[in-house]
C-alpha positions in Angstrom: -10.8 0.6 -25.5 -14.0 -1.3 -24.9 -16.5 0.1 -22.4 -17.1 -2.5 -19.7 -19.6 -0.4 -17.8 -22.5 -2.5 -19.0 -24.6 -4.9 -16.9 -22.0 -7.6 -17.3 -19.4 -5.7 -15.2 -15.7 -5.5 -15.4 -13.4 -8.5 -15.9 -10.4 -8.7 -13.6 -8.0 -7.5 -16.3 -10.1 -4.4 -16.8 -10.2 -3.8 -13.0 -6.5 -4.0 -13.0 -6.1 -1.5 -15.8 -8.6 1.0 -14.4 -7.3 0.8 -10.9 -3.6 0.3 -11.4 -3.7 -2.7 -9.1 -2.0 -5.9 -10.1 -4.4 -8.9 -10.8 -2.7 -11.1 -8.2 -3.1 -8.2 -5.7 -6.8 -8.0 -6.4 -7.2 -11.7 -5.8 -5.2 -11.3 -2.5 -7.5 -8.5 -1.4 -10.5 -10.8 -2.0 -8.8 -13.6 0.0 -8.2 -11.3 3.0 -11.7 -10.0 2.8 -11.2 -6.2 2.0 -12.6 -6.8 -1.5 -15.9 -8.6 -1.7 -16.0 -11.7 -3.9 -17.3 -10.8 -7.4 -20.0 -12.5 -9.3 -18.8 -15.1 -11.8 -19.7 -15.6 -15.4 -21.0 -19.0 -16.6 -17.4 -19.7 -17.5 -16.2 -18.9 -14.0 -14.6 -15.6 -14.7 -14.8 -12.8 -12.2 -17.1 -9.9 -13.0 -16.8 -6.8 -10.9 -19.3 -4.0 -10.6 -18.6 -0.2 -10.5 -18.9 -0.1 -6.6 -16.2 -2.8 -6.5 -14.0 -0.7 -8.8 -14.5 2.3 -6.5 -13.6 0.2 -3.5 -10.4 -1.1 -5.2 -9.5 2.5 -6.1 -10.0 3.5 -2.4 -7.7 0.6 -1.3 -5.1 1.6 -3.9 -5.1 5.2 -2.9 -4.9 4.2 0.8 -2.0 1.9 0.2 -0.2 4.6 -1.8 -0.6 6.9 1.2 1.0 4.2 3.4 -2.0 3.0 5.3 -1.6 -0.6 6.5 -4.0 -3.4 5.5 -5.4 -3.2 9.1 -5.9 0.5 8.8 -7.6 0.1 5.5 -9.8 -2.6 6.9 -10.8 -0.3 9.8 -11.6 2.5 7.3 -13.7 0.2 5.1 -15.5 -1.2 8.1 -16.5 2.4 8.9 -17.7 3.0 5.4 -19.6 -0.3 5.3 -21.3 0.5 8.6 -22.3 3.8 7.1 -22.4 5.4 10.6 -18.9 6.7 10.9 -18.0 10.2 11.8 -15.4 12.4 10.3 -13.9 12.5 13.7 -13.4 8.7 13.7 -11.7 8.9 10.3 -9.6 11.9 11.5 -8.4 10.0 14.5 -7.2 7.0 12.4 -5.5 9.4 9.9 -3.7 11.3 12.7 -2.5 8.1 14.1 -1.2 7.1 10.7 0.4 10.5 10.3 2.3 10.0 13.6 3.6 6.7 12.4 4.8 8.2 9.1 6.6 11.0 11.0 8.3 8.4 13.2 9.5 6.5 10.0 10.7 9.8 8.5 12.7 10.4 11.8 14.2 7.0 11.5 15.1 7.4 7.9 16.8 10.7 8.7 18.9 8.9 11.3 19.8 6.3 8.7 20.7 8.9 6.2 23.0 10.7 8.6 24.7 7.4 9.5 25.2 6.4 5.9 26.4 9.9 5.0 28.9 9.8 7.8 30.2 6.4 6.7 30.5 7.5 3.1 32.3 10.7 4.1 35.0 8.6 6.0 35.8 6.6 2.8 38.7 7.7 0.7 37.6 5.4 -2.1 41.2 4.4 -2.6 42.7 1.1 -3.7 43.8 0.1 -0.2 42.3 -3.0 1.4 41.2 -1.1 4.5 37.8 0.3 4.1 36.2 2.4 6.9 32.7 1.5 5.8 33.4 -2.2 6.3 35.1 -1.5 9.6 32.1 0.5 10.8 29.8 -2.3 9.9 31.9 -4.7 11.9 32.1 -2.5 15.0 30.8 -4.2 18.1 28.7 -1.9 20.1 
């Protein structure tokens, strides 16, 4: 594999490979302003630097942890200001954790409902299906 750490920087395909972020997603992050616009070659191709690769990796890891774009934007604004405190980051993270826990609670309710519906089904060849009947129930 070629080493693109020279002064020319990283082309978008290399950024994608190194970060695991799809090329179109990288372009999207540029459009919404969480990734800075890269320099361009004489031919118009994007050339990213190592700091941009690190930023993209930060975004990818944050997305993998379920942070929203707005939460990532807030974290990056803290980083860009360079005057954030660990307490500010902690507060944002705890808020996100509470949201994740609510989603898990909702998914457990969903799992219980689907398990109950599946348990009522005899899987027979009759036209009456308790799952379909449950879905048609008016509450």
